[in-house]
N, C-alpha and C positions, 0 to 999 in steps of 0.2 A: 566455749564462746568461739572456737575456731570455726564453728558452723556459719559464721558471718562471711566466709570466704569459700570460693570453689576454684578448683584447679582448672585453668584454661590450657588445654592440650596444645592449642595452636601457639599461644604466647609462651608457654613453658613456665608460667608463674601462677600462683593463686591470685584471684581478683575478688574485690568485694562483691558479696552476694547478699544484699540487705533485704530482709523480709518486710520491713516497714520503712517509712520515711525517716531520714536522719534525725529530724527534730523529735521524733517519737521515742527515741532511745534516751535513757537517763544518762546523766553526765558520766557516771562510772563506766557504763557500757561504751559510750562514745570514746572515752579515753582508752579503754581496752582495745577497741577496734583500731583506733589511730596508732596505738603502740605497735600492734601487729602489722598494720599497713606500712608503717615506717620501716620495719625490718624487711618486708617484701620489697618496698619501694627502693631501698638501698641496694637490693640485688639486681635491679633492672639494668643499670649501666653494664654490669658484668654479662648479663644475658645478651644485651645488644652487642657487646664485643665478640661474644661467641658467634652470633649470627653474622657479624661482619667478616669474621674469619671464614665462615662457610661461603659467603658471597665471594670473597677473594679467591678461594679455592676453585669455585665454579667458574669464575671469570678467567682464571688461568687455564682451566680445561677448555673453555670456550675459545680462547685465542689460538689453541692448537687443533680445534675441531674442524674437520672438513666435511663431515656428514651433516647435511642441512637439517633433517628431522631431529638429529641429536642436538644441534645448535639451538633449534627452537625450544626443545625441552629444557636445555640449560638456561636459556633466557627466561622461560616461564618460572623455573625454580628460583632464579635470582630475583625476579619481580615479586614472587611470593615472600621471599625472605625480607626484601625491602619493605613490603607491606606490613609484615610482622614488626619490624623495627619501628616503623611509623606509629603503629598502634601502641607499642611499648612506650614510646616517648609521650604519647597522649596520656597513658596511665601514669607515667612518671610525673607529669605536670598536673594531673588531676588532684593531687594532694593539696595544692595551694588553696583551692576553694574550700575544701573540707576543713583544713586547719584554721582558716579564717573564721568559719562558722563556729567552731568550738571555742576559740579564744574570745569571742564577742560576749 
């Protein structure tokens, strides 16, 4: 049943990859998917903390950088990491709607 998830290289976590609509899964399968999602979801804050450390490291480099093209590259890398963090927060909050459906 792990096939209900696929690893997202950009985010660094597995994300749901459902073949059919949620309501088409039986309750046992829904519970199994939710169980695995909760384990993945629980790791998201740690993943965000890792990315924040990378951002802090790049910002420290940026403050000492005098080469304009290199500064632009660092800024782009920081923006990309911030975008990943934003997407991870969206996935972290996505559980609220799915859990509500299952408990109804």
